[in-house]
N, C-alpha and C positions, 0 to 999 in steps of 0.2 A: 358376661351376664351381671356382673357387679355392678359395672358402669350402667346398665340398664335400670337397676334397681335404685342406684343413686339419683340418676335423671327423674325417676318417677317421684322419689321422695322431694327432690328439689322442686319439681313442677307442683306437687301438692303443698309444699310451704310456700311457694309464690301465689298460688290460689288463696290460701288462707289469709296471707298478707294483704292481698288485693281486697278480699272481703272486709276484713279489719278497717283498711284505710277508706273503704267506701262507706262504712258505718260510722266511722269518726267525722268523714265530711258530711254526711246527712245529720249527724248530731249537731255539728257546728252551724250548720244551715237553719236547723230547727229553733235553736234557741240562743240567739246572739244578744243575750240580756246583759245588762250591767248592773252592779251592785249599786241600787238606787240610794241607800243610806251613803255609801262612799261619794256618789256623785253629788248628793246634796250638801255634803260636808267638804266638797272639793278635796277629797282625800283618795290615795290609792294610784296616783299618776307617777309617784317617784318614791325612791326609798327614804326620802326626808319627810315625806307626808303620807305614811301608809294608813291604809283603812284598817282600824281597829275592830276585830271580829272574834269568832269562837271557831273551835274545831267542829262544833255542831253545825253552825252556819255554813261553814265551808263545805263539810260532807253533804249536807241536804240539798244546797244549791250551788254547786261547783261552777255551772255555767256563768253565774252572777259575778264570780270573782276572777275568772281566767284572765291571766295576764295582768292582774293589778297587783300593786305592792299591798301586802297586808302584814298586821301585827298579830300575833297569837300566841296564847299562853298554853301550856300542856305539860306533860311528863316526857322528856327526852329520854329514850331508851336506846341503847346501841347493843348489839350483838352479832351473832352469826347471821349473815345475810340480812341484816336490818340496821337501819339508822332512821328513826322517826320520831315524831311528836305525837303523843297519844293523850286522850282525855284521863283525867286523875283516876287511877284505880282505887278500888276499896281498901286495897292493901299495898301500901307503898313499898314494902319490902319484897314484893314479888319480882322473880327475877325477870330480866328483859325478855326471855323466850315466852312469857305468859300473856304479853300484850298481844291483842288480835290484830293483825296486819290490816284488816278492812276498816278499821277505826282509826288507823294511822295516817298522818301526813309525812310523806317520805321528805326527809330533809338532811343533808350532808353538812355538818358544821365543824367537822374535823377534830372532833372530840376524842379522847381515848376511852377505851372501854371502861365502864364502871358502873355502879348501881344507878337505876334510873333517877333522875333529877328533874324537879320543876323549873321551868325557865320560860321566858318569853323570846320569841324569835320574830325576825322581821324579815321577809323575802317576796319575790315575786310569785305568784301562785300560778300554777299549771294544773288543769285538772287531769285525771287520770283516766284509764288505769296506767299506773306507773310504779316504780320501785321494783324490788325483787320479784319476778314472776308475776308483775303487774297487779300485785295484791293490795295496793295502796290506792285511795280515791283521788290523791293528787300531791304534789310536791312544791316544795319551795325552792326557787332557783336563786342563786347568789344570797343565800341565808346568812343572817348574823344573829348573834345571841345578843339580846338587849338586857343591860344590867345596871342599875336597878329598873324595875318596871317604870317606864315613863308615865307622868300622870297627864290626863288629857287637858288641853288648853281650855282656859275659861275665860 
């Protein structure tokens, strides 16, 4: 009896996974856009020439930055089941748990737990859902902290 219940749960999970995979493929087919500003500036193709952008632009148009190398500034907060870059909050002394996951960019940079800190990070952007429980709009792969903030070439 227990085996039959477990098989039903497995079948239901596989069906949900198939539906999610189909939705992701449909999304990928529908908006294969590139970040035009990055293309015009010949940036975003490698970690040595990342496209400089904002968390706001990444969250609003993730399809335009998917698989591109980006440089983004924000507040890095790490805590229980989270490691992400967030837009600057009104209160910098807020504990990491108070940052809203849906506004964050999942990024693992190997820092120890501490209070939230402003930083600039470079990595390859992958649009979400991603991160813990799929709560984050995207993630940075192969992320590195950049310090000090590099100045654009003129």
